[in-house]
N, C-alpha and C positions, 0 to 999 in steps of 0.2 A: 200320414205325419198325426201324430197325437201329441199331447204332454208325455214328456220323459218320467215324470214325477206323479205317485200319488199324494194328494193333497188334500188333508181339510179345507173345505170350503173351495175346493175347485169347481170352476162353472162348467165344465162339459153337460152340466145335467141340468141347467139353466139358458144353455144355449140358444134353444127355440124361441123365448120367451123374449132375449135378447135381441134376437133377428127381427121377431116382433114390433121391437121398440126401438130400431136402431132412425136417426135422424135423416130427413133427406141428404143433407150434406154429404153421408156415405154414399148414398145411391147415387148423386146428381155428379159426379168428378172426380179430379185429384183431391186428396185429403189427406189431412198429416193425424196418424194414433199417436195417442198418448195413452201410458199406462201405468201410474205411480205406485204400485201394489202389484207389479206381474204375479206372482206365485208361480205356479203350473204351468201359467201362458196359455190355458184351455184358449181364453178369448182372441188372444193373438194368433195363434197359428190356425184358428179357426178362419178368422177377416185376412191374414196374409192367404189361404187355401181361396177365400168365395169374393173377394174385393180386388181385382187386378190394378183396382184405380189406386188404391194406397199407395200415395206416393211414395211416403218415408212412416217408418215407428220408430219410435221412443219408448223402450221399455224401465222403470223402476223400481228397487223393493231395497228397501233397508236392512235384509238381512245378507252379510255378506259372502257367507258360505254358499247361500243360492242365490248369487248375482256370479260368483267365482264359476260356478257350473257351467251357466249359463256363457260367462265369455271361453271358458274350457270349450267348450263345445263348437260354437262360433269358430273358435283360431286354432286346435288343437286334436278333434276328434278322432283320429285317427288313435293317437295317444293314448286320448281316455279308454279308447274301444277296447286295448292292448292291457292295459291293468284290468280293466271290468270282466276281461276276458280269462285271467287268470282268477280272479277272484270268484267269478262262476263255477270254473271248474273245480278249484278250490272246496269251495262249500258243498259243490254238490257232490263230491266223493265221501263226504261224509255224511253222506244220507243213512239215517237208522244207528247213526251214530251221535246220539244227543246232548251227550255229556262236551264231546269235541265241537261239537258244530255250534252248543250254547259259549263253550272257550273261544272258539275263534271268533263268534258274533262280538264279545264282549272284550275282545283283544281289538279288533277292529273299532269298537267305537271307543276304546280309551284312546287310540293312536289319533281319529277322529277329534274326540276333544282335547288333545295336546298342543292341535295344530301347528305342530314343528315338520310338516313335510309340504313339500312343492307342493305348488298348486294343481297340477295335473293330480296327483295322486289324490290332495283334498279334497278334488270333484270327485273322484271315483269312490272315496269314502261316502262321500255325502250321497251318492246315487247306491251303494251299495246298502247302509242304512235303512235308505226308503224303503227299497224293496224285500228286507229283511227283517225289518224290524217289525211289532207288534201293530198292524194294520196299518200299517203303514205312516202313520203319525210320523208328523215331526212339532218333537217339541223339546225347549230351553227351558234349565231353569234361571235364575236371577246372575248367575256367574256364568251363562251362555254356556253350559254343557249341556250336551245333549243325555237326556236320560229317559227315553223310551225302550221296554226291554225289547228280546225276542221275542217273533212271532213264530208262528208255527207252521209256516209255509215248507211243505217237501223240498220241490224245487221249482224255487222261484226264479223269473226272469231276471236275471240281473244286468247282461249285456243284451242290448235288441241294438244292435248293432246298424240294421236298417234304418229304425224310427231315427239314431241319433246323427245319420248321417244327411237325412230327409231336414231335422232338425237345423241342424249347421249350415245346411246352405238356405234353409229361411232364415237364420238367423244373420245374415253375409250383407242385408240391407237393414237391420235395426239396432240403432243409437242405443245402447248398454248401462245405465249408472247403478250408482249403489250411496241414495243417499237419501234425506227424507222426503216424502210426499212432494212439501212448497220447492224444492228443488227445482222441478217438472213446469213450474210456475212459466218460467221465459221460451217455451213454448206454446205457451197458448196464443190464438191467433183466431179469426175467424174462419182458417180455412182445417181446423183442428178441430178433434174429437176423442174427448178422454172416456176412458174408461175407469172409475174408479172401486176397488173391489178388496176394499179395508179389512181389516180383521174386525170379524163381527160383533155386535154388541152381543154378551150373553143372553140368550132365554132365561137363563137362570142364574144364582151365586154359583153351582157345581158344575156348570155345564159350558163354561166359558175352553175356547182352541186358541185364542190368541197370542199366547207362549207360545208363538211360530219366531217371536225375537226376545231377547234379556229384558226390553222393557214392553209394560204394557200398556195396551190399546185404549184407555179409557174412557169416559164420558168426556173428559176436558178434553182428551186429543179426536173423539167425534165431533166438538164444537168448533176445533182448529180445523177440522176437515169439512166442515158445513163454511168456516170463514173464508177456507182455500177455494169451493165451489163457487162463492160471489164473487171473487177476486174472478175465477176463470169465465163467469156470468159477463163480467164490465168487461172484458177484455175480448165478446165477442165468438167464444166457442162455445161447443154444445158439448157436453156430459151425459153422463149416463152411471149412476150410482146404484150399487146393489147393500141391499144388508139386511140383519132378522128381522123380522116383524115380533116386537117383544108385545105382548099384545097386555101385560099387565098394565103397563103406563103408554103413553103417547108420547115417549121422548122425539123420534123422529117426526112423527106429523107438528109437533109445537117446534123444532128446529130448522123444520125445512118449509113453513108452511107460506112460505111464498114461491113455492116449486109446485111439481106436479108428483103425485105419489099414486103408485098401483101395487096392491098384492098380486103376487102369483104366487105359483105352485114350485118347489124344488124337491129333487129327490137328494138323501144324502147318503152315503155309503159309506161314510168314514165314523164312528164313533167308538168311544171305547164302551160304551153297552151296546150290545145288539138290540135291544126294543126301543133305541133312540135313533137307530137306523130310521128312513124312509122318506116320505114323504113330508114339506116344513112350507109354513106360512112365510115368504120370504118380501120385501121391497123392494121394487125399481123407483127411482126417482131421479128425477129428469129437469131440464131448466128450457126445455122445448117440450110443444103441448103435445100429448097423444090424442091424434084425433081420431074418427072410428073406422079407420082402418086396419091400425096398431091394434084396436083391442081386439076385434073381430077378427083378426089373426091372420090377416092375408097376408098374401106374399109381398119381399120388399119388393120386386117387380113391377107389381100392384099400385103400389104407393107410390112410387117414382113416375109410372105413366099417367095416376090421376095428378100429380104433382103438375105437372108439363101439362097436361089440358088445363088446370085452372092458371095457369101461369099464360096459358094461350099460346 
């Protein structure tokens, strides 16, 4: 099982660092997992496979089309697969017919942007565009219109039937929300672990990837998220947040000065400019102490064994 989408900022490349920096809560018994910015769900699906002690999971995203796709995969996977197979057969049938392929892509993009289809078809269009657009980007303008041009893939996999069914099975015990991140606050407790992966603060004026929803996630939103993390901390929840390491200023070091900040390396494979793909510095911020076992990169089992020993 893997994420069913390509996603700018997807966390597949960061999972090893996240694993090294999980709180003991995740390793010591039943816990509730909450992800207020689910995106492609890379961390969600990894945790579901890795930690059978997860009691329940709650995911959220402000992107309504993304959440509709999650809900469709959860409840109507076979209907979705049927439409995706049709799209795939039609698109692959246009191999070496570039003008017709381009016309097909933009017709599907216009249909998606009309939002006049049923929810299953809309989800299928979402997946189709993700698999065939330029570099797998998801970007909308202020009118919420998807505006990424066609990619150059010859025969992209549009319908990964086996993975969709696996994802559907994994989502059966997951509560899916479509709202502002603050709406997940009622799930905060001493038994909950929040992973927060907001739209990243751009490394430069021209490098923003955060237009995955029609409203931008600017510095004021980042500060509102910090206040949300303070509320989570007050309620006893453990949380881990990832964001860009904007080295020309100390923005995150200032607003999260009361918490723990660690610089890590992450690979980026989605960028409109190939020369800007590759390894970048990112930040992991937590409200729990990152001890030497985390920093040395030991496995989570060694950490749990040490916690057990120290607790007698």
